[in-house]
C-alpha positions in Angstrom: 179.0 -36.6 -16.4 179.9 -38.0 -13.0 178.6 -36.0 -10.0 182.2 -35.3 -8.9 182.9 -33.5 -12.1 179.8 -31.4 -11.8 180.7 -30.5 -8.2 184.2 -29.6 -9.3 182.8 -27.4 -12.1 180.5 -25.6 -9.6 183.2 -25.0 -7.0 185.6 -23.7 -9.7 182.9 -21.3 -10.9 182.3 -20.1 -7.3 186.0 -19.7 -6.7 186.4 -17.7 -10.0 183.4 -15.4 -9.0 184.9 -14.9 -5.5 188.3 -13.9 -7.1 186.5 -11.4 -9.4 184.4 -10.0 -6.5 186.0 -10.7 -3.1 183.0 -9.3 -1.2 180.7 -11.7 -2.9 181.2 -14.5 -0.4 182.2 -12.2 2.5 179.1 -13.3 4.4 180.2 -16.9 4.1 183.6 -16.1 5.4 182.1 -14.2 8.4 179.7 -17.1 9.1 182.6 -19.6 9.0 184.7 -17.4 11.3 181.8 -17.1 13.7 181.3 -20.9 13.7 184.9 -21.5 14.3 185.0 -19.0 17.1 182.6 -21.2 19.0 184.9 -24.2 18.3 188.4 -22.9 18.8 189.5 -19.3 18.9 193.1 -20.1 17.9 191.9 -21.7 14.6 190.0 -18.5 13.7 193.0 -16.3 14.6 195.3 -18.4 12.4 192.8 -18.4 9.5 192.2 -14.7 9.7 196.0 -13.9 9.8 196.9 -16.7 7.3 199.3 -18.2 9.9 199.8 -21.9 9.8 
């Protein structure tokens, strides 16, 4: 199996787990928001409010 297929399967499994338990990856969402806050506050605000 090509590596791309394996990566796709893994990310689909993680996405499914996150949909079943939204708090599962909350720490990752918080870490990403913290990182982006250092980069550009407007990006974080848009991401958190789902405004594009």
